[in-house]
C-alpha positions as CSV (number, residue, x, y, z in Angstrom):
1,M,8.6,-85.3,-30.8
2,G,10.4,-86.7,-27.8
3,S,8.8,-88.1,-24.7
4,V,9.7,-85.0,-22.7
5,H,7.8,-82.8,-25.2
6,R,4.8,-85.1,-25.0
7,F,5.0,-85.0,-21.2
8,I,5.1,-81.2,-21.1
9,R,2.4,-80.7,-23.7
10,S,0.0,-83.2,-22.2
11,G,0.7,-82.8,-18.5
12,S,0.4,-86.6,-18.3
13,K,2.6,-88.7,-16.0
14,P,5.3,-90.4,-18.2
15,V,6.6,-92.7,-15.5
16,S,5.3,-93.9,-12.2
17,G,7.5,-94.1,-9.2
18,P,5.4,-93.8,-6.1
19,V,6.5,-95.4,-2.9
20,S,5.0,-98.8,-3.3
21,E,2.2,-100.1,-1.1
22,S,4.7,-102.5,0.6
23,T,7.1,-99.7,1.5
24,A,4.3,-97.2,2.5
25,G,3.1,-99.6,5.1
26,S,4.3,-99.9,8.7
27,A,7.8,-100.6,9.8
28,A,6.6,-103.9,11.4
29,Q,5.7,-105.2,7.9
30,M,9.2,-104.8,6.5
31,T,12.9,-104.5,7.2
32,I,15.3,-101.7,6.3
33,D,16.9,-104.1,3.8
34,G,13.5,-104.6,2.1
35,L,12.9,-100.8,2.0
36,Y,16.3,-100.3,0.5
37,S,15.8,-102.9,-2.1
38,A,12.4,-101.5,-3.1
39,E,13.1,-97.8,-3.0
40,H,16.8,-97.1,-3.6
41,G,16.3,-96.9,-7.4
42,P,13.1,-94.8,-7.4
43,M,14.5,-92.4,-4.7
44,L,17.8,-92.0,-6.7
45,R,15.8,-91.1,-9.9
46,L,13.7,-88.7,-7.9
47,A,16.7,-87.0,-6.4
48,T,18.6,-86.9,-9.7
49,L,15.7,-85.2,-11.5
50,M,15.4,-82.7,-8.7
51,L,19.1,-81.9,-8.5
52,G,20.3,-82.5,-12.0
53,S,23.3,-84.4,-10.6
54,G,23.7,-88.1,-10.0
55,F,26.6,-87.5,-7.6
56,E,24.6,-85.2,-5.3
57,A,21.5,-87.4,-5.6
58,E,23.5,-90.4,-4.3
59,D,24.6,-88.3,-1.3
60,I,21.0,-87.2,-0.5
61,V,19.6,-90.7,-0.9
62,H,22.3,-92.2,1.3
63,D,21.6,-89.6,4.0
64,A,17.9,-90.2,3.8
65,F,18.3,-94.0,4.3
66,T,20.6,-93.3,7.2
67,N,17.9,-91.1,8.8
68,V,15.3,-93.8,8.2
69,E,17.5,-96.5,9.7
70,D,18.1,-94.4,12.8
71,R,14.3,-94.1,13.4
72,F,13.1,-97.2,11.7
73,D,11.4,-98.8,14.7
74,Q,9.6,-95.6,15.5
75,L,8.2,-94.9,12.0
76,E,4.7,-95.7,11.1
77,R,5.3,-95.2,7.3
78,P,9.1,-95.5,6.7
79,G,8.6,-95.3,2.9
80,A,6.8,-91.9,3.2
81,Y,9.4,-90.7,5.7
82,L,12.2,-91.7,3.3
83,R,10.6,-89.8,0.4
84,T,10.2,-86.7,2.6
85,C,13.8,-87.0,3.7
86,V,14.9,-87.2,0.0
87,V,12.8,-84.2,-1.1
88,N,13.9,-82.1,1.9
89,G,17.5,-83.0,1.3
90,C,17.2,-82.0,-2.4
91,R,15.5,-78.7,-1.6
92,S,18.2,-77.9,1.0
93,R,21.0,-78.7,-1.5
94,M,19.3,-76.6,-4.2
95,R,19.0,-73.6,-1.8
96,H,22.7,-74.0,-0.8
97,Q,23.8,-74.2,-4.4
98,N,21.8,-71.0,-5.2
99,V,23.7,-69.2,-2.4
100,V,27.1,-70.6,-3.7
101,D,26.3,-69.6,-7.3
102,R,25.3,-66.1,-6.2
103,H,28.6,-65.6,-4.4
104,K,30.8,-67.2,-7.0
105,R,28.9,-65.9,-10.1
106,T,30.2,-68.8,-12.0
107,S,28.4,-71.9,-13.3
108,R,28.9,-75.2,-11.7
109,T,30.8,-77.8,-13.7
110,E,30.4,-81.5,-13.1
111,P,31.5,-84.6,-14.9
112,A,28.5,-85.9,-16.8
113,R,27.1,-89.3,-15.9
114,V,24.2,-89.2,-18.3
115,A,24.9,-92.7,-19.5
116,E,23.2,-94.0,-16.4
117,L,19.8,-92.5,-17.3
118,P,17.6,-93.2,-20.3
119,T,17.6,-90.4,-22.9
120,H,14.1,-89.2,-22.1
121,L,15.2,-88.7,-18.5
122,V,18.3,-86.8,-19.5
123,E,16.2,-84.5,-21.6
124,L,13.7,-84.0,-18.8
125,R,16.5,-83.3,-16.3
126,Q,17.8,-80.6,-18.6
127,A,14.3,-79.1,-19.0
128,L,13.7,-79.2,-15.2
129,A,17.0,-77.2,-14.7
130,V,15.2,-74.0,-15.8
131,L,12.8,-74.2,-12.9
132,G,13.4,-72.9,-9.4
133,E,13.7,-75.2,-6.4
134,R,10.0,-75.2,-5.4
135,P,8.5,-75.6,-8.9
136,R,11.0,-78.4,-9.7
137,A,10.0,-80.2,-6.5
138,V,6.3,-79.9,-7.3
139,I,6.7,-81.2,-10.8
140,V,8.9,-84.1,-9.8
141,L,6.6,-85.1,-6.9
142,R,3.4,-84.8,-8.9
143,Y,4.5,-86.4,-12.1
144,F,7.2,-88.8,-11.1
145,A,6.4,-89.7,-7.5
146,D,2.7,-89.7,-8.4
147,L,1.7,-87.8,-5.2
148,P,-1.6,-86.0,-4.9
149,D,-1.6,-82.2,-4.4
150,D,-2.6,-82.6,-0.7
151,E,0.5,-84.7,0.1
152,I,2.8,-82.4,-1.9
153,A,1.3,-79.4,-0.1
154,E,1.9,-81.0,3.3
155,M,5.5,-81.9,2.4
156,L,6.3,-78.4,1.1
157,G,4.3,-76.5,3.8
158,V,1.9,-74.8,1.4
159,A,-1.8,-74.9,0.6
160,P,-3.0,-77.5,-2.0
161,A,-4.2,-74.5,-4.2
162,T,-0.6,-73.2,-4.2
163,V,0.6,-76.6,-5.4
164,R,-1.8,-76.4,-8.3
165,T,-0.7,-72.8,-9.1
166,I,2.9,-73.7,-9.0
167,T,2.3,-76.7,-11.2
168,H,0.4,-74.6,-13.8
169,R,3.1,-72.0,-13.9
170,A,6.0,-74.5,-14.0
171,L,4.4,-76.4,-16.9
172,Q,4.0,-73.0,-18.8
173,V,7.8,-72.4,-18.3
174,L,8.6,-75.9,-19.4
175,R,6.4,-75.7,-22.5
176,A,8.0,-72.3,-23.4
177,E,11.5,-73.9,-22.9
178,L,10.8,-76.9,-25.0
179,D,8.6,-75.4,-27.7
180,P,10.0,-72.0,-28.5
181,P,7.6,-69.7,-30.5
182,E,7.5,-70.4,-34.3
183,A,9.0,-67.9,-36.7
184,E,6.7,-65.5,-38.5
185,P,4.9,-67.0,-41.6
186,G,7.1,-66.9,-44.6
187,H,10.3,-67.0,-42.5
188,N,11.4,-70.5,-42.4
189,R,14.2,-70.9,-39.7
190,N,15.5,-74.0,-41.4
191,P,15.2,-73.5,-45.2
192,G,16.0,-77.1,-45.9
193,V,13.2,-78.5,-43.6
194,Q,9.6,-78.6,-44.8
195,R,6.9,-78.4,-42.1
């Protein structure tokens, strides 16, 4: 059983990637270069998981760092602002893509850059693709950015109970996607494989 399957079944957090204490602190305690060094990789992974595209994730993260740099001296918590910019940018891109897909009625093709990500993240990204924009955002923020329900709720503009409901439903969808129902007893789908 792969790590993605263990993650979906257990609901545990397979990787941690929260904005670190040093980057969650005030702007006076760090520089934009320090923030970039500490958070570029985690933000790129977060955006890639949300969008399913490394190319689009790079654009979103770049735009987020530009926003932070423009306001850096005025921000109390630049790391938190950066994460919010990345999440909002991803959500906006997903909404835009849904509109484009509805009008084109064709699937999007993109050159794969899966070699950049570990196998378990590629599997997870594929599993997350079955979720809508809000459930995908909740799952990524909860299990990969390691945010509490209250912060996710504030970021998405919903109640904490709504975040828990979305999480529960999204995990059900992911479990069904990754663990399809077994065949009836006596009907072995793969006759050469013993269970």
